[in-house]
VMD Tcl script that draws the C-alpha trace (Angstrom):
set ca {
  {134.58 -16.51 21.20}
  {131.96 -16.94 23.48}
  {130.64 -13.66 23.86}
  {131.40 -12.93 20.20}
  {128.85 -15.71 18.36}
  {126.43 -14.06 21.12}
  {127.01 -10.73 20.46}
  {126.70 -11.84 16.89}
  {123.73 -13.88 17.52}
  {121.81 -11.19 18.92}
  {122.15 -8.55 16.76}
  {122.33 -10.90 13.57}
  {119.04 -10.06 13.15}
  {119.19 -6.65 13.88}
  {121.58 -6.05 10.89}
  {119.74 -8.32 8.99}
  {116.15 -6.16 9.45}
  {117.87 -3.29 8.69}
  {119.15 -4.47 5.73}
  {116.27 -6.30 4.18}
  {114.58 -2.77 5.47}
  {116.96 -0.11 3.61}
  {116.97 -2.29 0.54}
  {112.73 -2.60 0.37}
  {112.37 0.64 0.93}
  {114.76 1.59 -2.23}
  {112.37 -0.62 -3.64}
  {109.82 0.70 -3.12}
  {110.72 4.30 -3.91}
  {112.46 2.85 -7.43}
  {109.39 0.98 -8.26}
  {107.39 4.94 -7.15}
  {109.81 6.49 -9.44}
  {109.17 4.49 -12.20}
  {105.25 4.90 -11.74}
  {105.54 8.49 -11.67}
  {107.93 8.63 -15.04}
  {105.63 6.17 -16.47}
  {102.58 7.91 -15.87}
  {104.12 11.55 -16.67}
  {105.53 10.15 -19.88}
  {102.05 8.22 -20.83}
  {100.54 11.82 -20.08}
  {102.59 13.70 -22.03}
  {101.81 11.58 -24.63}
  {97.68 11.68 -24.26}
  {98.28 15.32 -24.55}
  {99.99 15.54 -27.81}
  {96.88 13.65 -28.98}
  {94.94 15.53 -28.34}
  {96.36 18.57 -28.61}
  {97.19 17.53 -32.19}
  {93.92 16.43 -33.13}
  {92.29 20.16 -31.36}
  {94.68 21.42 -33.98}
  {93.72 19.45 -37.10}
  {89.85 20.06 -36.33}
  {90.68 23.79 -35.32}
  {92.88 24.27 -38.41}
  {90.00 21.91 -41.02}
  {87.21 24.41 -39.31}
  {89.88 28.03 -39.80}
  {89.90 27.25 -43.64}
  {86.51 26.59 -44.55}
  {85.30 29.40 -43.03}
  {88.06 31.20 -44.85}
  {86.63 29.61 -48.13}
  {83.14 30.70 -46.94}
  {84.24 34.38 -46.60}
  {86.38 35.12 -49.87}
  {84.51 37.77 -51.05}
  {85.17 39.80 -54.38}
  {84.05 43.20 -55.28}
  {81.01 43.64 -57.69}
  {82.69 44.06 -60.72}
  {80.99 46.58 -63.39}
  {77.34 46.68 -64.16}
  {76.98 43.56 -61.03}
  {75.44 44.42 -57.86}
  {77.14 43.18 -54.40}
  {74.50 40.56 -54.08}
  {74.55 38.79 -57.72}
  {78.65 38.78 -56.98}
  {77.77 37.25 -53.71}
  {75.67 34.75 -55.75}
  {78.23 34.06 -57.87}
  {80.80 33.47 -55.62}
  {77.93 31.27 -52.74}
  {77.26 28.71 -56.02}
  {80.67 28.00 -56.16}
  {80.56 27.04 -52.73}
  {79.27 23.21 -54.35}
  {82.85 22.85 -54.81}
  {83.96 22.76 -51.90}
  {83.32 19.25 -50.12}
  {82.85 20.18 -46.70}
  {79.83 21.85 -47.12}
  {76.99 20.04 -46.84}
  {74.81 23.51 -48.31}
  {74.69 27.02 -49.12}
  {71.99 29.48 -48.45}
  {72.47 33.37 -49.47}
  {70.10 35.61 -47.74}
  {69.38 38.72 -48.81}
  {69.62 42.22 -46.41}
  {66.85 42.03 -44.81}
  {66.46 38.41 -44.29}
  {64.87 36.27 -46.05}
  {66.05 33.11 -48.46}
  {68.09 35.05 -52.39}
  {69.53 31.25 -52.88}
  {70.11 27.80 -52.07}
  {73.09 25.58 -52.87}
  {73.25 21.67 -52.33}
  {76.58 19.43 -52.63}
  {74.53 17.13 -54.40}
  {71.27 19.15 -55.90}
  {70.99 22.16 -58.24}
  {70.35 25.75 -57.06}
  {67.31 27.49 -56.02}
  {66.49 31.22 -56.12}
  {63.81 33.40 -54.34}
  {62.45 31.19 -51.77}
  {61.10 34.38 -50.13}
  {62.35 32.12 -46.34}
  {62.23 34.48 -43.19}
  {64.82 34.20 -41.22}
  {65.01 37.77 -39.83}
  {64.22 35.89 -36.51}
  {66.80 33.59 -36.08}
  {69.95 33.69 -34.36}
  {72.46 33.48 -37.01}
  {70.96 36.03 -38.89}
  {71.64 38.69 -35.99}
  {74.61 37.72 -35.56}
  {75.94 37.53 -38.96}
  {74.08 41.47 -39.32}
  {75.48 43.00 -35.69}
  {79.12 42.06 -37.84}
  {80.27 38.30 -35.50}
  {80.68 34.93 -36.81}
  {77.85 32.45 -36.00}
  {79.01 29.17 -35.12}
  {75.48 26.59 -34.48}
  {75.41 23.78 -32.13}
  {76.16 20.11 -33.81}
  {73.08 18.99 -35.20}
  {72.98 15.24 -36.23}
  {71.41 13.65 -39.92}
  {71.77 10.17 -40.18}
  {73.95 9.90 -37.41}
  {76.01 12.38 -39.20}
  {77.58 15.58 -37.61}
  {76.47 19.85 -38.89}
  {77.13 22.56 -38.12}
  {75.79 25.47 -39.40}
  {78.19 28.96 -39.39}
  {76.29 32.33 -40.94}
  {78.37 35.73 -41.52}
  {78.22 39.13 -43.41}
  {81.30 39.07 -46.45}
  {81.01 41.74 -48.35}
  {79.47 44.81 -48.28}
  {75.89 45.24 -46.03}
  {73.74 44.64 -49.25}
  {75.48 41.67 -50.32}
  {73.82 40.18 -47.79}
  {74.45 36.93 -45.81}
  {75.87 33.74 -46.37}
  {74.66 30.12 -44.18}
  {76.53 27.42 -44.46}
  {75.84 23.65 -43.21}
  {79.55 22.39 -42.35}
  {80.30 18.53 -42.20}
  {81.80 17.20 -39.43}
  {81.49 13.58 -39.45}
  {85.07 13.39 -41.40}
  {87.26 15.02 -38.68}
  {84.74 13.88 -35.37}
  {85.18 9.74 -36.81}
  {88.92 10.42 -37.13}
  {89.06 11.42 -32.89}
  {86.89 8.37 -32.34}
  {90.18 6.44 -34.10}
  {92.48 7.50 -31.89}
  {93.90 4.87 -29.09}
  {96.40 4.88 -26.42}
  {97.53 1.00 -25.29}
  {94.48 -2.23 -25.01}
  {92.08 0.49 -23.60}
  {92.54 4.10 -23.96}
  {90.84 6.29 -26.49}
  {89.64 9.98 -27.51}
  {86.58 12.11 -27.47}
  {85.15 15.68 -28.11}
  {82.73 18.24 -25.85}
  {81.56 20.94 -26.86}
  {81.69 23.78 -24.58}
  {78.61 22.72 -21.88}
  {80.52 19.09 -21.80}
  {78.38 17.15 -24.38}
  {79.83 14.65 -26.11}
  {80.15 15.65 -30.07}
  {82.22 12.53 -30.84}
  {83.22 8.88 -28.87}
  {83.95 5.48 -29.96}
  {80.23 4.67 -28.50}
  {78.34 7.03 -31.03}
  {75.38 6.05 -29.05}
  {76.08 8.39 -26.15}
  {76.92 11.26 -28.95}
  {73.04 10.16 -30.19}
  {71.55 10.85 -26.88}
  {73.58 14.24 -26.28}
  {74.83 12.85 -23.29}
  {76.51 15.45 -21.46}
  {79.98 15.38 -18.84}
  {80.91 18.04 -17.08}
  {80.60 16.48 -14.12}
  {83.26 13.89 -14.94}
  {86.47 16.05 -12.91}
  {88.47 16.16 -15.89}
  {86.12 17.76 -18.14}
  {84.92 20.23 -15.72}
  {88.68 21.62 -15.17}
  {88.99 21.74 -18.90}
  {85.41 24.09 -19.04}
  {85.75 26.12 -16.24}
  {89.94 26.33 -17.47}
  {91.79 24.19 -14.88}
  {94.01 22.29 -15.74}
  {93.24 18.40 -14.74}
  {94.61 18.16 -11.47}
  {97.86 15.01 -11.68}
  {96.43 13.84 -15.15}
  {93.80 11.85 -13.33}
  {89.63 11.79 -13.86}
  {87.10 9.64 -14.41}
  {85.29 7.65 -16.87}
  {82.15 7.47 -16.61}
  {81.59 4.60 -15.22}
  {83.44 6.02 -12.32}
  {86.72 4.13 -12.94}
  {90.04 6.30 -12.49}
  {91.62 7.46 -15.61}
  {94.61 8.51 -16.97}
  {93.13 12.40 -18.64}
  {94.95 15.03 -20.91}
  {92.94 16.92 -23.20}
  {93.42 19.91 -26.16}
  {91.53 22.95 -27.02}
  {89.88 24.26 -29.64}
  {90.04 27.61 -29.40}
  {87.95 29.15 -32.11}
  {85.01 26.82 -30.79}
  {85.32 26.22 -27.31}
  {85.31 23.00 -27.48}
  {87.71 20.14 -25.97}
  {89.65 16.74 -27.29}
  {90.32 14.40 -24.79}
  {92.64 11.29 -24.75}
  {92.43 8.83 -21.61}
  {93.27 5.38 -20.15}
  {92.04 3.50 -17.55}
}
mol new
graphics top color blue
foreach p $ca { graphics top sphere $p radius 0.5 }
foreach p [lrange $ca 0 end-1] q [lrange $ca 1 end] { graphics top cylinder $p $q radius 0.2 }
display resetview
């Protein structure tokens, strides 16, 4: 009996240590699995929000561009230029278009129509040396960089609609509504969304000052990975303060822009 007591006293601490260690290890593993599951679920949620926002922007711009591109065959007795002028005049009714300019085949301004203004005919301003005219004249759809006026973002598109003698149509698209929608996305208590162009320059962010200052964040790992076509590894990235974040993004294919959703 005395021997059994001694053996118990000798081995009990070992058994307790083994059992305790097993329970601790099991608990740590459970915490680790729970953390991984939570992280993956959060990344999935962020990706869904980013892709949904990117899809909305892409569809919005596609619809506006198709409206600009719509052209009709000239009616009898009406030239292609006159017919196109009638169609450009109707673009005033599209709320997303700030103004439209019709250029003649040589690149001179023929008609300018503003959303909140009248029409101006045959100004004669020469656009023939501009990239927008050259691209559209070559049959390509020109989409210019985002520009700001009074804090509101705009983008100019140019295309040839109809036969060559119908000229080139330039339209300035108002992006305030869509990009403002990105800035309002929230995930958790501190998560937010932002958008960058193909070079990593901010075009939408909750802090509008960063956008107006043309801040470029291409050096952030998740942004650089997106621009280069590589998904962010493990969903981790850095914000502009150097803090680690969970990040996901959606791409707008027609523009090669990216919408990011991230949370510290």
